[in-house]
C-alpha positions in Angstrom: 13.1 -11.8 0.9 15.3 -9.3 -0.5 17.8 -7.0 0.5 16.7 -3.4 1.8 17.9 -0.2 0.2 18.2 1.0 3.8 21.8 1.3 5.1 23.6 -1.4 6.8 23.3 -2.0 10.4 27.0 -2.0 11.2 28.0 -3.3 14.8 28.4 -0.1 15.9 25.0 1.3 14.3 23.6 -1.8 15.9 24.5 -0.7 19.3 22.6 2.7 19.2 19.6 0.9 17.7 19.3 -1.0 20.2 18.6 2.2 22.4 16.3 3.2 20.0 18.5 5.5 17.8 18.4 5.7 13.9 20.4 3.1 12.1 21.9 5.4 9.4 25.5 5.4 10.6 27.5 5.4 13.6 29.2 8.8 15.1 32.3 8.8 17.2 31.8 11.9 18.7 29.7 11.3 21.9 28.3 15.1 21.8 26.4 13.9 18.5 24.4 11.3 20.4 21.0 11.8 21.0 19.6 11.7 24.5 18.2 8.2 25.4 15.0 8.9 27.5 14.7 6.1 30.0 11.3 4.5 30.6 11.7 5.6 34.3 12.3 9.1 33.5 11.4 12.1 31.7 13.1 15.4 31.3 13.2 17.3 34.3 13.8 14.2 36.4 9.9 13.5 36.7 8.7 9.6 36.8 7.5 8.4 33.7 4.5 6.2 32.8 5.9 4.5 30.4 6.2 0.7 30.5 10.1 -0.5 31.5 9.8 -2.5 28.4 10.0 0.2 26.0 12.9 2.8 25.6 12.4 6.2 23.7 15.0 8.6 21.8 14.3 11.4 19.9 16.5 13.4 17.5 16.2 16.5 15.2 18.1 16.6 12.0 20.1 19.8 12.4 20.2 20.5 8.5 16.2 20.1 7.8 14.7 20.2 11.3 13.0 16.9 10.8 12.5 15.0 13.8 13.1 11.1 14.7 11.6 9.5 17.3 12.4 5.8 18.1 10.6 3.4 20.3 12.6 0.3 21.1 12.1 -3.1 23.2 14.4 -5.9 23.6 13.6 -9.4 23.4 12.3 -11.0 26.5 14.5 -14.2 25.4 17.2 -13.0 23.6 19.1 -9.9 24.6 21.0 -9.1 21.5 17.6 -9.0 19.3 15.5 -5.6 19.3 12.3 -4.4 17.8 12.3 -0.9 16.7 9.7 1.6 15.8 11.2 4.6 14.0 9.0 7.8 13.4 10.8 10.0 10.7 8.8 12.9 9.8 5.5 11.3 7.8 7.7 8.1 7.7 7.5 5.0 9.8 10.0 1.9 9.7 9.3 -1.1 12.0 12.7 -3.3 12.0 14.2 -6.2 14.0 17.9 -6.0 14.8 18.8 -9.6 15.1 22.9 -9.7 15.8 23.4 -12.1 13.5 23.3 -12.7 9.7 19.7 -13.6 8.5 19.2 -15.6 5.1 17.1 -14.1 2.4 14.8 -16.7 1.2 12.7 -18.3 3.8 10.9 -15.2 4.9 9.6 -14.5 8.6 6.5 -15.7 10.7 4.8 -13.4 13.0 2.2 -13.9 15.8 0.5 -11.7 18.2 -0.4 -13.0 21.4 -2.5 -16.4 21.0 -3.4 -15.5 17.4 -2.2 -17.8 14.4 1.0 -17.3 12.5 1.4 -15.4 9.6 3.9 -15.4 6.9 5.3 -12.4 5.7 8.0 -11.2 3.6 10.7 -8.9 5.5 13.6 -7.1 3.8 17.1 -7.6 4.9 19.1 -4.4 5.7 22.1 -4.0 3.7 24.7 -5.8 6.3 22.0 -8.7 6.7 21.3 -8.5 10.5 18.5 -6.3 10.2 14.7 -7.1 8.9 12.4 -4.6 7.8 8.5 -5.0 7.9 6.9 -4.5 4.6 3.7 -2.9 6.0 4.8 -0.7 9.0 1.5 1.2 9.8 -0.4 -2.1 9.6 2.1 -3.7 11.8 1.8 -0.4 14.3 -1.8 -1.3 14.6 -1.4 -4.7 15.6 1.2 -4.0 18.1 -0.8 -1.1 20.0 -3.3 -3.8 20.6 -1.4 -6.8 21.7 0.8 -7.8 24.4 3.4 -10.4 23.0 4.7 -10.3 19.6 6.8 -13.3 18.5 9.0 -13.0 15.3 10.6 -16.2 13.6 13.4 -15.5 11.4 16.2 -17.9 9.6 19.7 -17.0 10.4 22.2 -17.8 7.8 22.4 -21.7 7.2 20.5 -22.3 10.4 17.3 -23.6 11.9 14.7 -20.9 12.4 14.8 -19.1 15.7 11.6 -17.4 17.5 12.1 -14.3 19.5 9.6 -13.0 21.8 8.8 -9.4 22.5 6.8 -7.9 25.4 4.9 -5.0 23.6 2.2 -4.0 26.1 2.0 -0.3 26.6 3.5 0.9 23.4 3.7 4.3 23.6 1.5 6.3 21.4 2.7 7.4 18.0 4.3 11.4 17.7 1.5 13.4 17.3 3.1 15.2 14.3 3.3 11.7 12.8 -0.5 11.1 13.5 -1.2 14.3 11.8 0.9 13.4 8.9 -1.3 10.1 8.4 -4.5 11.9 9.0 -3.6 14.5 6.4 -2.5 11.4 4.0 -5.5 9.7 4.5 -7.4 12.8 3.7 -5.6 13.5 0.2 -6.1 9.8 -0.5 -9.8 10.4 0.0 -9.8 13.3 -2.0 -7.9 11.3 -4.7 -10.1 8.2 -4.8 -13.2 10.7 -4.9 -11.4 12.3 -7.8 -11.0 9.1 -9.6 -14.5 8.1 -9.2 -16.0 11.3 -10.2 -13.7 11.1 -13.5 -14.7 7.4 -14.3 -18.2 8.3 -13.4 -17.8 11.5 -15.8 -16.1 9.0 -18.3 -18.5 6.6 -18.4 -21.4 9.0 -19.0 -19.5 10.6 -22.0 -19.2 7.5 -23.6 -22.7 6.5 -22.9 -23.6 10.1 -24.5 -21.2 9.5 -27.5 -22.8 6.0 -28.0 -26.3 7.4 -28.0 -25.1 10.2 -30.2 -23.7 7.6 -32.4 -26.8 5.6 -32.7 -29.0 8.5 -33.3 -26.7 9.4 -36.0 -27.0 6.2 -37.5 -30.7 5.8 -37.4 -31.2 9.0 -39.5 -29.1 7.7 -41.8 -30.7 4.1 -41.9 -34.4 5.2 -42.0 -34.6 6.8 -45.5 -32.9 3.6 -46.6 -35.7 1.4 -45.5 -38.2 1.2 -48.5 -40.9 -1.3 -49.5 -39.5 -4.1 -51.6 -39.8 -3.1 -55.7 -41.0 -6.8 -56.4 -42.6 -7.5 -53.1 -44.9 -4.2 -52.4 -46.4 -5.9 -49.1 -42.7 -6.5 -47.7 -39.6 -4.4 -46.8 -36.1 -4.1 -47.8 -33.1 -2.0 -47.0 -29.9 -1.0 -48.9 -26.7 1.3 -48.3 -25.1 3.5 -50.8 -22.1 0.6 -51.1 -24.6 -1.9 -52.6 -25.3 -3.8 -49.4 -28.8 -4.9 -49.2 -31.4 -7.4 -47.8 -35.1 -8.3 -48.6 -38.3 -9.3 -47.8 -39.2 -8.2 -44.4 -42.8 -8.6 -42.7 -42.5 -4.9 -41.3 -40.6 -1.8 -41.8 -39.4 -2.4 -38.0 -38.2 -5.7 -38.5 -36.3 -4.4 -41.6 -34.9 -1.5 -39.8 -33.5 -3.6 -37.0 -31.8 -5.9 -39.3 -30.4 -2.5 -40.9 -29.0 -1.5 -37.3 -27.6 -5.0 -36.7 -25.7 -5.0 -40.1 -24.6 -1.4 -39.5 -23.0 -2.1 -35.7 -21.4 -5.3 -37.0 -19.7 -3.4 -39.7 -21.3 -5.1 -42.7 -23.4 -2.3 -44.2 -23.7 1.9 -43.9 -19.9 1.8 -43.2 -19.3 5.3 -45.1 
């Protein structure tokens, strides 16, 4: 497990992350904090259908207008541990804030519902209390079809600890993020097709070049296939550098031998 380049999850940052807010820093100005949309209410005070185990927060960067949406759930058996899904533009991070320093050697294990545990390598945050999934999109897909998610990690110089999350009813990903993923998928498909078409074209060119080279070589060799002077009923070949072979039963046999010698670099080099 290695340290992640993403910023440290300082105590103040960790506290807001449990509310589903980005972990990049901590503001002391209350009016700068994004408004949390609870599981029981949405804008305008209307009841929400979101399960109570998920909290949602949204924030728009005032500089570039990029919107960040986070979904956060708290471990059912350890209140200081949270699981956060953070959608920023076309990027997705899924991480857990453990509330304690974690080791960097043992890796983690994950399990979905009644499935088998899977060993994975999650990267640590700089402050060593957060763990980032290496494959967030794949993890998102599994979380969407699961009810319970188990995460086993190793606190620093301690035995493994397993926490349990109720992930049932995970809200849908933001439409803008889904659209960006579809566009990325289309770009990937187009790039793969371009690569495939390029490989086919390169293969065909190589075949054409080989056919041309073989045809040119045949044209050079054929005039050099002659009846042997001392054995008129047999065939010989020779090249301009003094290489030769004698006494073949047929012209075709002499030609094939000359071609083999030429392709092996033993004759007709110049």
